[in-house]
GUZATOR-685872 format. One record per residue (C-alpha): residue in three letters; z, x, y. Coordinates in steps of 0.02 Angstrom, whole numbers, plus 32768, in hexadecimal, padded with zeros to 4 digits. Example, Ala and Ser with C-alpha at 12.3 -4.5 7.8 and 13.67 -1.06 7.14 Angstrom:
<sites>
ALA, 8186, 8267, 7F1F
SER, 8165, 82AC, 7FCB
</sites>
This chain:
<sites>
VAL, A1B7, E3CE, AD69
ARG, A170, E3E5, AE19
THR, A1A1, E332, AE44
MET, A254, E350, AE0B
GLN, A25D, E3F1, AE71
GLU, A21D, E397, AF0C
GLU, A2A0, E30E, AEF6
ASP, A329, E392, AEE5
LEU, A2F0, E3E9, AF83
THR, A2EC, E343, AFE0
ASN, A39E, E31A, AFA8
ILE, A3DA, E3C7, AFDD
LYS, A38D, E3B2, B08A
GLU, A3DC, E305, B09D
ASN, A487, E34B, B06E
GLU, A471, E3DA, B0E9
ASN, A443, E35F, B173
ASP, A4DD, E2F5, B14C
GLU, A54D, E38F, B152
LEU, A4FB, E3C6, B1F4
GLU, A515, E319, B23F
ILE, A5CE, E319, B211
SER, A5E8, E3C8, B253
LYS, A58F, E3A4, B2F7
GLU, A5F6, E308, B31D
PRO, A679, E320, B3A5
GLU, A729, E33D, B366
ARG, A78C, E29B, B361
GLY, A824, E295, B3D3
HIS, A8D1, E25D, B3A2
TRP, A95E, E1FA, B3F0
GLU, A9D1, E268, B457
SER, AA67, E21E, B3FC
ARG, AA8C, E1A4, B370
TRP, AAD3, E12D, B3F3
GLU, AA2A, E11A, B447
PHE, A9DE, E0E2, B3A2
LEU, AA6F, E06D, B37E
PHE, AA6B, E01D, B42A
SER, A9AE, E00C, B422
CYS, A9BB, DFAF, B37D
ILE, AA46, DF43, B3C6
GLY, A9D8, DF1D, B45C
LEU, A947, DEED, B3ED
SER, A9A8, DE80, B373
VAL, AA36, DE3E, B3E0
GLY, A9D2, DDE4, B465
ILE, A9B8, DD45, B4C3
GLY, A991, DCEA, B421
ASN, AA48, DCF6, B3F1
VAL, AA80, DCA0, B491
TRP, A9EC, DC2C, B4AC
ARG, A9A7, DC02, B3FE
PHE, AA3A, DC0D, B386
PRO, AAA9, DB88, B3DB
TYR, AA22, DB03, B3E5
LEU, A9F2, DB1D, B32D
ALA, AAAA, DB0D, B2FE
PHE, AAB5, DA6F, B368
GLU, AA1A, DA23, B317
ASN, AA50, DA4D, B265
GLY, AB05, DA17, B261
GLY, AB65, DAAC, B2A4
GLY, ABC0, DAF8, B20F
ALA, AB3A, DAB7, B199
PHE, AAC2, DB2F, B1EE
LEU, AB3E, DBBE, B1FF
LEU, AB63, DBD0, B145
PRO, AAAC, DBE2, B10D
TYR, AA8F, DC5A, B19D
LEU, AB1D, DCCB, B15F
VAL, AADA, DCC9, B0AD
ILE, AA26, DCF1, B0E0
LEU, AA5C, DD74, B15F
PHE, AABB, DDE0, B0E3
LEU, AA55, DDC0, B045
ILE, A9A7, DDCE, B092
GLY, A9AF, DE04, B148
LYS, AA1C, DE9E, B13B
PRO, A9BE, DEEC, B0A5
ILE, A914, DED3, B0F9
TYR, A95A, DF18, B19C
LEU, A997, DFB5, B144
LEU, A8F3, DFC6, B0E5
GLU, A888, DFC1, B183
VAL, A8EF, E040, B1E3
ALA, A8FE, E0B3, B14B
ILE, A841, E0B1, B12E
GLY, A823, E0E6, B1E2
GLN, A8A8, E16E, B1D8
TYR, A866, E1B3, B134
SER, A7AE, E1B5, B165
GLN, A7C8, E1E7, B21D
VAL, A732, E17A, B24B
GLY, A71B, E0CD, B296
PRO, A6DD, E02B, B246
SER, A627, E054, B269
LYS, A62E, E0EC, B1F5
ILE, A6B7, E0C2, B179
TRP, A642, E057, B110
LYS, A5DB, E0F0, B0E1
LEU, A65B, E0F7, B054
ALA, A606, E05B, B00F
PRO, A558, E046, B05D
ILE, A546, DF98, B014
SER, A5D5, DF62, B086
LYS, A58B, DFA0, B12B
GLY, A574, DEEC, B15F
ILE, A631, DED9, B16B
GLY, A635, DF56, B1F9
ILE, A5AB, DEF8, B254
ALA, A601, DE51, B237
THR, A6A7, DE8E, B27E
PHE, A64B, DED3, B316
LEU, A5F8, DE2A, B336
ALA, A6A0, DDD2, B320
ASN, A6EA, DE49, B3A0
ILE, A665, DE18, B41E
LEU, A68A, DD5F, B40B
VAL, A747, DD77, B412
THR, A746, DDE5, B4AD
LEU, A6D6, DD6A, B50B
TYR, A746, DCD2, B4F5
PHE, A7E9, DD35, B4F4
ASN, A7C8, DD6E, B5A5
VAL, A7BB, DCB8, B5DA
ILE, A86F, DC9D, B5A0
ILE, A8A3, DD37, B604
SER, A84B, DCE8, B699
TYR, A8BB, DC4F, B688
THR, A956, DCBE, B692
LEU, A914, DD10, B731
PHE, A8EC, DC65, B77A
TYR, A99F, DC2B, B75D
LEU, A9E4, DCD1, B79A
PHE, A98C, DCBF, B842
ALA, A9BF, DC07, B84C
SER, AA75, DC3E, B836
TRP, AA6B, DC97, B8DD
SER, AA48, DBF7, B93D
LYS, AACD, DBAC, B9AE
VAL, AAEB, DB1D, B934
LEU, AAC6, DB2A, B87A
PRO, AA2E, DAB8, B868
TRP, AA62, DA73, B7BE
SER, AB10, DA44, B7FC
GLY, AAD0, D9A0, B844
CYS, AA3F, D926, B845
TYR, A9E1, D96D, B8DA
GLU, A939, D927, B90E
SER, A904, D9D4, B949
TRP, A8DA, DA04, B896
GLY, A89E, D959, B860
ALA, A939, D904, B818
ASP, A92A, D84B, B7F1
ASN, A9C6, D7FA, B839
LYS, A9AD, D761, B7CB
THR, A9C0, D7C3, B729
CYS, AA19, D863, B75E
PHE, AAD6, D872, B75A
VAL, AB5C, D8F8, B766
ARG, ABEC, D900, B6EB
SER, AC8F, D8E7, B746
GLN, AD3D, D926, B71C
ASN, AD8A, D880, B74D
LYS, AD04, D807, B715
LYS, ACB2, D7EB, B66D
GLN, ABF8, D7D1, B671
LEU, AB7C, D7A1, B5EB
PRO, AAF6, D825, B5C9
LEU, AA77, D7C7, B55F
CYS, AA9E, D710, B576
SER, A9FF, D6C7, B52B
ASN, A9FD, D734, B48F
LEU, AAB2, D726, B455
GLY, AB06, D695, B400
VAL, ABA5, D69E, B469
ASP, AC06, D622, B4D1
VAL, ABCB, D632, B585
LYS, AC68, D5D8, B5C3
ASN, ACD1, D673, B5A3
TYR, AC6C, D6DA, B61E
THR, AC55, D6E2, B6D8
VAL, AB9C, D6F7, B6F9
GLY, AB50, D6FD, B7A7
VAL, AAA7, D6B6, B775
ASN, AA61, D626, B712
CYS, AA56, D660, B65D
THR, A9DC, D5DC, B623
ASN, A94D, D638, B5CC
THR, A97C, D6D4, B62E
LYS, A997, D783, B5EB
LEU, AA15, D7E0, B655
GLN, AA0E, D89D, B667
THR, AA8A, D918, B6AD
ALA, AA5A, D97A, B748
SER, AA4A, DA1C, B6E4
GLU, A9D6, D9C6, B666
GLN, A966, D97E, B6ED
TYR, A963, DA24, B749
TRP, A928, DA7A, B6A9
GLU, A8A2, D9FA, B67E
ARG, A865, D9C5, B729
ASN, A877, DA61, B793
VAL, A86E, DAF6, B71C
LEU, A7F5, DAB2, B699
ASN, A7A3, DA36, B711
ILE, A794, D9B4, B687
ARG, A742, D915, B6C4
GLN, A792, D873, B68C
GLY, A6E9, D825, B668
GLY, A6B7, D8B0, B5F2
LEU, A606, D8F4, B5E0
THR, A57F, D882, B626
HIS, A4EA, D8C6, B5C6
PHE, A4B9, D94C, B548
GLY, A4C1, D9F9, B596
ASP, A53D, D9C2, B61C
VAL, A5BF, DA4E, B61C
GLY, A605, DA2E, B6C9
SER, A606, DAA6, B75C
LEU, A648, DB57, B76B
LYS, A6F7, DB6C, B7AE
TRP, A6E7, DC02, B820
GLU, A7A2, DC29, B81E
LEU, A79E, DC41, B761
CYS, A6FE, DCA7, B76F
LEU, A753, DD1D, B7E9
CYS, A7EB, DD2B, B778
ASN, A77A, DD53, B6E6
PHE, A720, DDD9, B74A
LEU, A7C6, DE24, B784
ALA, A804, DE28, B6D0
TRP, A76B, DE8C, B699
ILE, A785, DF08, B728
ILE, A83B, DF24, B6F5
ILE, A806, DF3C, B63F
PHE, A786, DFBE, B677
LEU, A80A, E01D, B6DA
CYS, A880, E01C, B644
MET, A7F7, E068, B5D6
ILE, A7AC, E0E1, B653
LYS, A7F1, E17C, B5FC
GLY, A7DE, E13E, B54B
ILE, A867, E147, B4CA
LYS, A8D9, E1AB, B53E
SER, A8DE, E128, B5C7
ILE, A8F8, E09D, B546
GLY, A98C, E0FC, B4FE
LYS, A9DE, E104, B5A9
VAL, A9C1, E04C, B5D5
VAL, AA0D, E007, B535
HIS, AAB6, E057, B557
PHE, AAD2, DFD0, B5DA
THR, AA6A, DF3F, B599
GLY, AAB3, DF51, B4EA
THR, AB69, DF41, B51F
PHE, AB71, DEDA, B5BF
PRO, AB46, DE30, B56F
PHE, ABDB, DE37, B4F9
PHE, AC58, DE3C, B588
VAL, AC07, DDA8, B5DF
LEU, AC00, DD3F, B540
ILE, ACB8, DD61, B51B
LEU, ACE8, DD28, B5CA
ILE, AC83, DC87, B5B8
VAL, ACD0, DC61, B50E
PHE, AD82, DC7A, B54E
ASN, AD5F, DC09, B5E2
GLY, AD14, DB83, B572
LEU, ADA7, DB85, B4FA
LEU, AE1E, DB5A, B588
ASN, ADCC, DAB0, B5A3
HIS, AE0A, DA0F, B554
GLY, ADAD, D9E1, B4B4
SER, AD5F, DA8C, B49D
MET, ADAB, DAA1, B3EF
ASP, AD4F, DA06, B3B4
GLY, ACAD, DA5E, B3DF
ILE, ACE6, DAFC, B386
LYS, AD0F, DA96, B2EA
PHE, AC62, DA47, B2F0
PHE, AC16, DAF5, B2F9
PHE, AC78, DB42, B269
ILE, AC9E, DAB2, B1F1
PRO, AC01, DA86, B18D
LYS, ABC4, D9DA, B15E
TRP, ABAE, D9F9, B0A5
ASN, AB26, D976, B08C
LYS, AAB3, D9D4, B106
LEU, AABF, DA73, B09E
LEU, AA4E, DA21, B01E
THR, A9C0, DA05, B09A
PHE, A92F, DA7F, B0A1
LYS, A921, DA71, B15E
VAL, A9CA, DAC4, B17B
TRP, A9A5, DB59, B10A
HIS, A8F7, DB6C, B155
ALA, A93E, DB6E, B206
ALA, A9C2, DBEE, B1D3
ALA, A940, DC61, B184
GLU, A8CE, DC4F, B21A
GLN, A95A, DC7D, B292
MET, A98D, DD12, B228
PHE, A8DE, DD5E, B22D
TYR, A8CE, DD37, B2E6
SER, A979, DD7A, B314
LEU, A975, DE1F, B2B5
SER, A8BE, DE3D, B2E7
ILE, A890, DE71, B238
SER, A7DB, DE75, B1FA
TRP, A798, DE98, B2A9
GLY, A788, DF55, B298
SER, A7FC, DF85, B327
LEU, A888, DFB9, B2B0
ILE, A811, E030, B258
VAL, A7E5, E07C, B301
PHE, A89C, E096, B32F
GLY, A8C5, E0DE, B284
SER, A836, E15A, B292
TYR, A88D, E1AD, B326
ASN, A929, E1D1, B2BF
LYS, A94C, E278, B271
PHE, A924, E27A, B1B8
ASN, A9DA, E281, B17E
HIS, AA1D, E1FB, B1F3
ARG, AA98, E183, B19D
VAL, AA34, E0E9, B1C6
HIS, AA8E, E074, B14C
ILE, AB29, E076, B1BA
ASP, AAC4, E045, B254
ALA, AA72, DFB6, B1F3
TYR, AB1D, DF6E, B1C8
ILE, AB59, DF7F, B27C
VAL, AAC0, DF29, B2C6
CYS, AAC5, DE97, B24C
ILE, AB7F, DE7A, B26C
LEU, AB6A, DE85, B329
ASP, AAD7, DE0D, B31F
LEU, AB46, DD91, B2C3
ILE, ABD7, DDA8, B33D
THR, AB64, DD88, B3D2
SER, AB20, DCE9, B383
LEU, ABD1, DCAD, B35F
LEU, AC09, DCD1, B411
ALA, AB73, DC73, B458
GLY, AB95, DBE2, B3E2
CYS, AC4D, DBDC, B414
ALA, AC1C, DBDE, B4CC
ILE, ABA3, DB4B, B4B7
PHE, AC0B, DAE1, B441
SER, ACAD, DAF6, B4A3
VAL, AC52, DAA7, B537
LEU, AC08, DA1E, B4CA
GLY, ACB5, D9F9, B485
ASN, ACF7, D9E8, B536
TRP, AC6B, D96F, B565
SER, AC89, D90E, B4C5
ALA, AD40, D8F7, B4F3
LYS, AD13, D8BE, B5A3
LEU, AC92, D83F, B56B
ASN, ACE5, D80B, B4C7
LEU, AC42, D829, B46C
PRO, AC15, D88B, B3CE
ILE, ABE5, D93F, B3F2
ASP, AB36, D92D, B3AD
GLN, AB15, D89F, B42B
VAL, AB59, D8F0, B4C9
VAL, AAB8, D948, B4F9
LYS, AA03, D948, B4C3
SER, A9D9, D9D3, B449
GLY, A946, DA47, B460
ARG, A911, DAF7, B48B
GLY, A952, DAE1, B53C
LEU, AA05, DABC, B504
ALA, AA46, DB62, B546
PHE, A9F1, DB43, B5EF
VAL, AA47, DA99, B5FA
VAL, AAF6, DAB8, B5B6
TYR, AB1A, DB65, B5FE
PRO, AAE9, DB3E, B6B3
GLU, AB51, DA9F, B6B6
ALA, ABE6, DAF8, B669
LEU, ABD9, DB83, B6EB
THR, ABE8, DB07, B77B
GLY, AC9A, DAE1, B745
LEU, ACD6, DB96, B755
PRO, AD3B, DBD0, B7ED
ASN, ACAA, DC36, B835
PRO, AC0E, DBDF, B7F1
HIS, AB8E, DC46, B853
PHE, ABD2, DCEB, B814
SER, ABEB, DCA8, B764
ALA, AB3A, DC63, B75D
SER, AAF0, DD05, B7A0
LEU, AB52, DD6B, B721
PHE, AB21, DCFC, B690
PHE, AA67, DCF4, B6B5
PHE, AA62, DDAE, B6D8
MET, AAAF, DDC3, B62B
LEU, AA26, DD55, B5E0
PHE, A9A4, DDBC, B63B
THR, A9EA, DE61, B5F8
LEU, A9EC, DE18, B547
GLY, A937, DDE5, B555
LEU, A905, DE87, B5AA
ASP, A953, DEEF, B521
SER, A8F3, DE96, B497
GLN, A851, DE90, B4F9
VAL, A852, DF4B, B520
SER, A86E, DF70, B467
LEU, A7DE, DEFE, B435
CYS, A768, DF45, B4B8
TYR, A788, DFF6, B47E
ARG, A724, DFCA, B3E3
PHE, A68A, DFC4, B453
VAL, A6B5, E06F, B49A
GLN, A6C0, E0B4, B3EA
ILE, A614, E06B, B3C0
TRP, A5CD, E0BA, B45F
GLU, A615, E164, B42F
VAL, A5C0, E158, B385
PHE, A514, E133, B3CF
GLN, A52C, E1B8, B455
SER, A557, E23F, B3D5
ARG, A4C2, E20E, B36A
SER, A44A, E216, B3FD
LEU, A48B, E2C3, B430
LEU, A47C, E2FF, B37D
HIS, A3C9, E2BF, B376
LEU, A39C, E320, B414
LYS, A3E8, E3C1, B3CF
LEU, A38F, E3B4, B327
PHE, A2E4, E384, B369
</sites>
């Protein structure tokens, strides 16, 4: 009997301590308006991945053959999970580090999402650094990727510039095409030609050596320009977060709307070029045989999780700053639709340019340019050089890319602020109790 009484007293004390801990925690703030929450979610989900990652995945996986699985997965899986995460945060009014007290066996999920956030924010800032690098390069007297300039290491034997009046062969050693139909300024025997924008990306920005790695552990040398851009990006992120959720809410009003206007302008300009509709058809009309391949569906699911930023914990954080009765299901629909629209705009911008190049070179669209994660940093810069005011257009575009990346990065980094607030409140509570 005494043992049972002691256990009851112990349980009562533990419950009292839990109630005291909850009551002593600082009151959680709220968004000043529903628009701040909506724009913050848009900034998190509609980011640089839509403009940078989505087009190259569509290019690699057959255009429309990738788009159709993406639509299915987005609305059948992505949108419900998105709503669930935000609703959990809104209902509990706590962040991902505390929400799993509802099911203690699942506490590891909160830790896993935190570790995933660390990895994502580290490499995501590198992509933002690329946008800053191109932004500063746009201010030079001559756009460096507009020609094969030795100042940034171009190889005049393999580098060429697409001409309005002259057809040139982009990959003469890798394509089974008739070389007689093309005017090429170099000997194509066993030679892989690259456009100026492609060589600028690989040789100047990434500093990729043609010989590859010479030995194990050889990772090349640091590029100090990119290091400075990375450092500057972190400083700007700090300034955007300096006042917590209030400063984030103010920043997203601009960063959440500005990119749409720039993308629409680029799409309209691309559609005016000859052959652009062929690229649009490639983007929207699926190759039905590719729909049966696992790779396409896997890539679509991967992009959906990456684009909406679900399962990282940031949506739970944002939802926890909502008022309890906020109609969050409407916001979830809006964000998912805007995410899709942004991806479609970026795809139209890329594929309209690829269609134009295809018409100039009389080549299939999937052979016009080399696919890869740097597709956006090859196609967009070259397309911008053909605009009436290329310096202004390039500056505007890469500033847009920077704001897209900044918006998502600030939202991801706020997860760390929320973790810090939790540990800070616990340490203060410990001092008061003991």
